[in-house]
C-alpha positions in Angstrom: 0.0 0.0 0.0 1.3 3.4 -0.9 2.1 5.7 2.0 0.0 8.8 2.6 2.7 11.5 3.0 0.4 14.2 4.4 -1.0 11.8 7.1 2.5 10.7 8.0 3.7 14.3 8.4 0.7 15.2 10.5 0.9 12.2 12.7 4.6 12.8 13.2 3.9 16.4 14.4 6.1 18.1 11.9 6.1 21.9 11.7 8.5 24.4 10.3 11.7 24.0 12.2 13.3 27.2 11.1 10.6 29.9 11.8 7.2 30.3 13.2 6.3 26.6 13.2 3.6 26.4 10.5 2.2 22.9 10.4 3.9 21.1 7.4 1.0 18.8 6.5 -1.1 21.9 5.8 1.7 23.6 3.7 2.2 20.5 1.6 -1.4 19.8 0.9 -1.2 21.6 -2.4 0.5 21.6 -5.9 3.3 24.0 -6.8 5.8 24.5 -9.6 8.8 25.1 -7.3 10.0 23.5 -4.1 12.5 25.8 -2.5 14.7 24.6 0.4 15.7 27.2 2.9 19.3 26.4 3.7 20.4 30.1 4.0 20.4 30.2 7.8 20.8 33.9 7.6 20.8 34.7 11.4 24.4 35.4 12.6 26.0 32.8 14.9 23.5 29.9 14.1 25.0 26.7 12.7 22.3 24.1 12.6 21.2 23.9 8.9 24.6 24.3 7.3 25.9 21.4 9.3 22.9 19.2 8.7 23.2 19.8 4.9 26.8 18.5 5.1 26.1 15.7 7.5 22.8 14.4 6.2 23.1 15.2 2.4 21.6 11.9 1.3 18.6 12.0 3.6 18.0 15.6 2.7 18.0 14.9 -1.0 15.8 11.8 -0.6 13.3 14.0 1.3 13.4 16.7 -1.3 12.8 14.2 -4.0 9.8 12.8 -2.1 8.2 16.2 -1.5 9.0 17.5 -5.0 7.1 14.6 -6.5 4.2 14.8 -4.1 3.5 18.5 -4.8 4.2 18.1 -8.5 7.0 20.6 -8.6 9.0 20.8 -11.8 12.2 21.7 -9.9 13.5 21.8 -6.4 16.1 24.4 -5.5 18.4 24.3 -2.4 19.1 27.9 -1.5 22.3 28.1 0.5 25.3 30.4 1.0 28.4 30.0 -1.0 30.5 29.9 2.2 28.9 26.6 3.2 31.7 24.7 1.5 31.3 21.3 3.2 27.6 21.2 2.5 28.0 22.2 -1.1 30.8 19.6 -1.6 28.7 16.8 -0.1 25.6 17.6 -1.9 27.4 18.0 -5.3 28.7 14.5 -5.0 25.2 13.0 -5.2 22.9 15.6 -6.5 23.1 14.3 -10.1 21.5 11.1 -9.0 18.2 13.0 -8.6 16.1 14.6 -11.3 15.5 18.3 -11.3 17.1 19.2 -7.9 19.5 22.1 -8.1 21.5 24.3 -5.8 21.4 28.1 -5.7 24.5 29.6 -4.0 24.0 33.0 -2.5 26.4 35.7 -1.0 26.6 36.0 2.8 23.9 38.7 3.4 21.1 39.2 5.8 18.2 38.2 5.6 18.8 35.7 2.9 16.6 33.2 4.7 13.5 35.4 4.7 11.0 33.5 2.6 10.2 36.4 0.3 13.9 37.3 -0.2 14.8 33.6 -0.8 12.0 33.2 -3.4 13.3 36.1 -5.4 16.9 35.0 -5.1 16.2 31.5 -6.3 13.4 31.9 -9.0 13.3 35.7 -9.5 9.7 36.0 -8.7 8.3 38.7 -6.4 5.7 37.6 -3.9 2.8 40.1 -3.7 2.5 42.3 -0.6 1.0 40.4 2.3 1.1 37.1 0.4 2.9 33.8 0.7 5.3 31.9 -1.7 2.4 29.7 -3.0 1.1 32.9 -4.7 4.0 32.6 -7.2 3.8 28.8 -7.4 6.4 28.0 -4.7 6.6 26.0 -1.5 9.4 26.8 0.9 10.7 24.3 3.5 13.5 24.4 6.0 16.4 21.9 6.0 15.6 20.4 9.4 11.9 20.2 8.5 12.8 18.1 5.5 15.0 15.8 7.6 12.0 15.3 9.9 9.9 14.3 6.9 12.6 11.8 5.9 12.6 10.2 9.4 8.8 10.1 9.6 8.3 8.6 6.1 11.1 6.1 6.0 11.7 5.3 9.7 8.3 6.1 11.3 9.9 8.5 13.8 8.0 11.4 15.4 9.3 14.8 16.2 10.7 14.4 19.7 14.1 16.1 19.4 15.5 19.4 18.2 18.8 20.6 16.9 20.0 23.7 18.7 23.1 25.9 18.4 24.4 27.1 21.8 26.7 30.0 21.5 27.7 33.4 22.9 29.5 33.5 26.2 29.5 29.8 26.9 32.6 27.6 27.6 32.1 25.5 24.5 30.1 26.6 21.4 28.2 23.6 20.2 25.2 22.3 18.2 23.3 19.5 19.9 20.2 17.3 19.3 18.1 17.4 22.5 14.7 16.2 23.6 11.9 18.8 23.2 10.8 20.0 26.6 14.1 20.1 28.5 15.0 23.4 30.1 17.1 26.2 28.5 19.5 25.8 31.5 20.0 22.1 30.8 21.0 22.9 27.2 23.4 25.7 28.3 24.9 23.2 30.8 25.8 20.9 27.9 28.0 23.7 26.6 29.8 23.9 29.9 27.7 26.7 31.2 28.6 30.4 30.9 31.7 32.2 31.8 29.5 35.0 33.3 28.0 35.2 36.7 25.0 37.0 35.3 23.8 36.7 31.8 20.8 36.8 29.4 19.7 34.1 27.0 18.3 34.9 23.5 16.2 32.2 22.0 16.7 32.3 18.2 19.1 34.5 16.3 20.4 37.9 17.5 18.2 39.7 15.0 14.8 38.1 15.5 15.3 36.2 18.7 13.5 36.8 22.0 14.9 36.9 25.6 14.0 33.8 27.6 14.5 32.5 31.1 16.6 29.5 32.1 13.3 27.7 33.1 11.8 28.1 29.7 11.9 24.9 27.5 13.0 23.7 24.1 10.3 23.6 21.5 10.0 22.4 17.9 11.0 25.8 16.7 14.0 26.5 18.9 17.0 27.0 16.6 19.7 28.7 18.8 20.5 29.9 22.3 22.8 32.9 22.6 24.3 33.7 26.0 25.2 37.4 26.4 26.2 39.8 29.2 23.2 41.6 30.8 24.7 45.0 29.6 25.3 43.9 26.0 24.0 46.4 23.5 21.8 43.8 21.8 20.1 43.0 25.1 19.4 46.7 25.7 18.0 47.0 22.3 15.6 44.1 22.7 14.5 45.3 26.2 13.9 48.9 25.1 10.2 49.7 25.5 8.1 51.3 22.9 7.8 54.6 24.9 11.6 55.0 24.9 11.7 54.0 21.2 9.2 56.7 20.3 10.9 59.3 22.5 14.3 58.7 20.8 12.7 58.8 17.4 11.1 62.1 18.2 14.3 63.7 19.4 16.9 62.0 17.2 15.5 61.0 13.9 17.1 63.1 11.1 14.4 62.0 8.6 16.8 60.6 6.2 15.8 57.4 4.4 18.6 54.9 5.3 16.2 52.6 7.0 14.0 52.3 3.9 17.0 52.0 1.6 18.2 48.9 3.4 14.7 47.4 4.1 14.6 43.9 2.5 10.9 44.2 1.6 11.3 47.7 0.3 14.1 46.4 -2.0 11.6 43.8 -3.3 9.4 46.7 -4.4 6.9 46.5 -1.5 5.4 49.8 -0.4 7.0 49.8 3.0 9.0 52.9 4.0 10.2 52.9 7.6 11.5 56.4 7.3 7.9 57.6 6.6 6.2 55.6 9.3 8.7 56.8 12.0 7.6 60.4 11.3 4.6 59.6 13.5 6.9 60.0 16.5 7.7 63.6 15.5 4.6 64.8 13.6 1.8 62.4 14.6 1.6 61.9 10.8 3.2 60.0 8.0 3.3 63.3 6.0 2.6 61.4 2.8 -0.9 60.9 1.3 0.4 57.9 -0.8 1.2 55.9 2.3 -0.9 54.6 5.2 -0.4 53.1 8.6 -1.3 49.6 7.3 2.0 49.4 5.4 3.4 48.5 8.8 1.9 45.0 8.2 4.5 44.6 5.4 7.3 44.7 8.0 8.9 41.2 8.7 10.6 42.6 11.8 14.1 41.6 10.6 15.4 44.6 12.6 17.9 45.5 9.9 16.5 49.1 9.9 17.9 49.6 13.4 21.5 48.7 12.3 21.3 50.9 9.2 20.2 53.9 11.2 23.2 56.0 12.3 21.2 57.0 15.4 20.3 53.4 16.3 16.6 54.0 16.2 14.1 51.2 15.9 11.5 51.6 13.2 10.8 47.8 13.4 9.6 48.2 17.0 7.3 51.0 15.9 5.9 48.7 13.2 5.4 45.9 15.6 3.5 48.1 18.0 1.4 49.5 15.1 0.5 46.0 14.0 -0.6 45.0 17.4 -2.8 48.1 17.8 -4.4 47.8 14.4 -5.0 44.1 14.9 -6.7 44.8 18.2 -9.0 47.2 16.4 -9.7 44.6 13.7 -7.9 46.7 11.1 -6.6 44.3 8.4 -3.6 44.4 6.0 -5.1 46.0 2.9 -1.8 46.0 1.0 -1.8 43.5 -1.9 0.1 45.1 -4.7 2.4 43.0 -6.9 5.6 44.9 -7.6 6.7 44.8 -11.3 10.4 44.8 -10.4 12.8 45.0 -7.5 14.9 48.1 -6.6 17.4 48.7 -9.5 20.3 48.6 -7.0 19.0 45.8 -4.8 22.0 43.6 -5.6 24.3 46.2 -4.1 22.2 47.0 -1.1 22.1 43.5 0.4 23.5 43.8 3.9 26.7 41.7 4.6 26.5 39.4 7.6 30.1 40.2 8.5 29.3 43.9 8.8 26.1 43.1 10.7 28.0 40.9 13.2 30.4 43.8 13.8 27.6 46.2 14.3 26.0 43.8 16.8 29.2 43.6 18.7 29.2 39.8 18.3 32.5 39.2 16.5 34.1 37.3 19.4 31.3 34.9 19.4 31.3 34.1 15.7 32.9 30.7 16.0 32.2 27.2 14.8 29.7 25.3 16.9 30.2 21.7 15.8 27.4 19.1 16.2 28.4 16.9 19.1 26.9 13.7 20.5 25.5 13.9 24.0 25.5 11.0 26.4 23.0 12.1 29.0 19.6 10.7 30.0 17.2 13.6 30.6 14.8 12.8 33.3 12.2 15.6 33.0 10.5 17.3 30.2 7.8 20.0 30.1 6.2 19.7 26.7 4.2 22.7 25.6 0.9 22.1 23.8 1.3 25.0 21.5 4.7 24.9 19.7 3.3 26.0 16.3 1.0 28.4 14.4 -2.6 27.5 15.2 -4.5 26.3 18.2 -3.0 24.3 21.1 -3.1 20.5 20.9 -5.5 18.7 23.1 -3.8 16.3 25.6 -4.9 12.7 25.5 -2.9 11.5 28.6 -3.6 12.0 32.3 -1.6 12.2 35.4 -0.1 8.8 36.3 0.0 7.5 32.8 3.2 5.8 31.6 4.4 7.0 28.2 7.1 5.9 25.8 9.4 8.1 23.8 7.5 9.0 20.6 4.1 8.2 22.0 1.3 10.6 21.1 0.3 12.8 24.1 -1.8 15.5 22.4 -3.5 16.1 19.0 -5.4 18.7 17.0 -8.8 18.0 15.5 -9.0 17.5 11.7 -10.8 20.8 11.1 -8.4 22.9 13.2 -4.9 24.3 12.4 -2.4 22.6 14.5 -0.5 19.3 14.8 0.4 16.4 17.0 2.6 16.4 20.1 4.7 13.4 21.3 6.6 12.5 24.4 10.3 13.1 24.0 11.3 10.7 26.8 10.0 7.5 28.5 8.4 8.2 31.9 5.4 9.0 33.9 3.0 11.9 33.4 3.2 14.1 36.4 1.0 17.0 35.4 -1.4 17.8 32.6 -3.0 21.2 32.0 -4.1 23.4 29.0 -0.5 24.7 28.6 1.8 21.7 28.9 2.4 18.0 29.8 5.0 17.3 32.4 6.8 14.0 32.2 9.4 12.5 34.5 11.4 9.3 34.0 
């Protein structure tokens, strides 16, 4: 009997491993001309996908071939950076064994891994404002997501573990495969702990990551943990509240256009102009009848505008605040134009990651973080029921139940957006509520 790929993916609990966690069975329940693999890993310091492409080249290509055929894509394109030499070398040795799978090598710029940027880089199609890759016939999947599809389809494995880069001010910079639900502290301990007495942890990359506590847990979307001193400029930037952001914009903005000139979505031809929206702080107006507040919805919050600004202002934080306020008032994104062409100098305005790392004051942390094997039995996991876009999964276990690793502990109904959740260790269920399932071995 032929396997049903969509059912297998849903039952395995696979979601996007490199971003917001969109359920993969929903994304692939379609037909498309292009399958684009996001191997750009554009966030500084992170090392997961580039290493997985080198280490698991065969599995990756098998999964790409499987998905490409399922969605009827005429070609699959692996978008990765030219500097990923080992990944390119290993893929090139076997890629000719597969039909219509190609590599697209990109310069080292940020944010190469943004879906809309990646689609243009690989197939030269501009996604309309407020739309998704499927609108131009493309489906985009992350490298680790594809490897999870391989393991589910060929080995009947569920998503119970996550690859995470641990870097920053830790004794050993590493990438590890750990059970979902263990604490942030446990993962940092695997890197030997921090050299600092007091520190802050950023979950994700330095540009789009969030500050988390040591008691928070690993989820299906955790990609990296960055340990930094409390007084680091990046920590101060993230912690700055919107009131301070607006005050600084009012007193310091020179009303140039550097933030717009470097904005990745603006360079794709989208009608987002951070330098116009930030005028609100000074004039309570955009001062332009051709623009509106709703253009803030076009911001992907990559934060690049802050590092282009010579005054270190934060247009992205203003956009984020505007989006929340408009959404609360049920104001929708009404921007849906399809740009005819990108900015004529876009190629020369792509922001180098090396420059960005220097601006972020992270140069001393920009080191290899090799994948290492860990030999530790984790005895406690707190598995969140909402690790994905959509509604929380409904638990099907109760306190006192014995569960095995990979056993289904929560699911989402067929007509709802969500996915399945599985136990990442063998043990006893100690607590169940509407937020998480606690399991101890």
